[in-house]
N, C-alpha and C positions, 0 to 999 in steps of 0.2 A: 642527971637532970637534965633534960630535953631542952633546950632555949625554942622560943618562936623565932623565926626569922622573917625578913620582909621578903624574901623571894618567891613568887608566885608558881606553882607549876603552870607547864605550859598547856595550850588547849591541842588536841589532836582530833579532826574528825577525818573518817574514812570516805573518801570521794570517789566519783566514779565518774563515767562520760556525763549523765545526764545533772548530778549532783555539783559538780564542779563550778558550774557556770553561776548557778545560785548561791554557792558559796561567797564565792568573788563577790558577788552584789552585796550581801551582807558582810562582807570585810569592809567594803568601802565605807560603811558607816559604823563600823566599831568591830573587834575580835570578839566573839564570846570567851569570857574568862572561864577557868577552871570550875566544873560542877555546876556550870549555866545549862538550860535548854538552849540549843543550836535552832537559831531562828531560821536558817534557811531551810529545815523541812517542811515550816509553813510557807516560806515565800517559793516553795516548789508550786503549789497550786495557785497563793493568792495572787501573786505577782504575774501571770500570765492572763489572770483570770478578770483582774483589774484593767489591766491592759488592754484586753479584752471589749470591757464593759465601755473605755473610754476611747476606745479606735471603731468599735462597731458599725463595720461596712462590709456585705458581704464579698465585693469584688477584691478590695485590696487583702483582704483578712485571706482571702483563698488565695491570692498570690502569694504571701506570706507564709501560707500553710503549703502551698507548691514548693517554695523554696527551702523550707526545712524539712519536706518529705524528697527532694531531690536528692539534697545534701547527707541524708539519712541512707537514702539508696546506696549510692555512689559512693561512699565515704573512703571504704577502701580502696576502689579506685583512684579516688582524687589524692588520696594519702600517698600514693605509689607515685600516680602521675604530675601531681602537681604539689610538691612540699611548701610551698608558699602559702597554701592555702591553710594551713592547720590552725590559724587564730578564727577564721570565719565557720571551720569545722566544728571547732569548740561550742560554737555558738547553735549549732542545728537543732538542738532538742527545744531551745527555748525559741525559736524560730517557727518550729512546728506546734508548738502550746501557744503558743501567743497568737498565731494563726488560725489554730483551730477555735479558740476563744474568740476572737474578733469576729471570725465567719459565722459563728453562732450567736453573737449579740448582734451582729449585723440582721440575720432573718429575724430579731426580735424585735429589732429597731426599723425592719422594711426598706433597707438603704442597700442599695448597688450602685457602686462608683458617684455617691452623693447624687444619685437620683432616687427618689422615692417609689417604691414599688406597688404598693397598695396592695398586698398580699392579701390582708385581712382587711374587714369592714371594721369600721370603729363602732366602740362598745356605746357610742354616746350619741343620744338621737338630736337632730337640728330641728328646732320648733321654729316656724315663721311666728316673727311679729306682727302682732295685729295692729 
């Protein structure tokens, strides 16, 4: 007869360069146990999107997007020439996504470097008080 034991099997998640940083964010709050849904799958979209809603600026978001794009495009070169940048290169995809969503939210908010753009007119009519 097999007796139950107190030892829990470990959790294993296959990670790649994109999902690694999101798994690390999830692990700071708690490591998922065996047969639990991995919340980092949901964090891949929701974390950068909520950051974009919070940050919402075309200029700052585009700068963050450019930093992520440069790190993505030059990752092989930087790994070879600057091995000290491995930590920053691990964050390149999250920078790219956060910059993309922050730029998108900035367009919706009409905000460029904390200056209102007035791209669209207001949907409210201002009526003079008599």
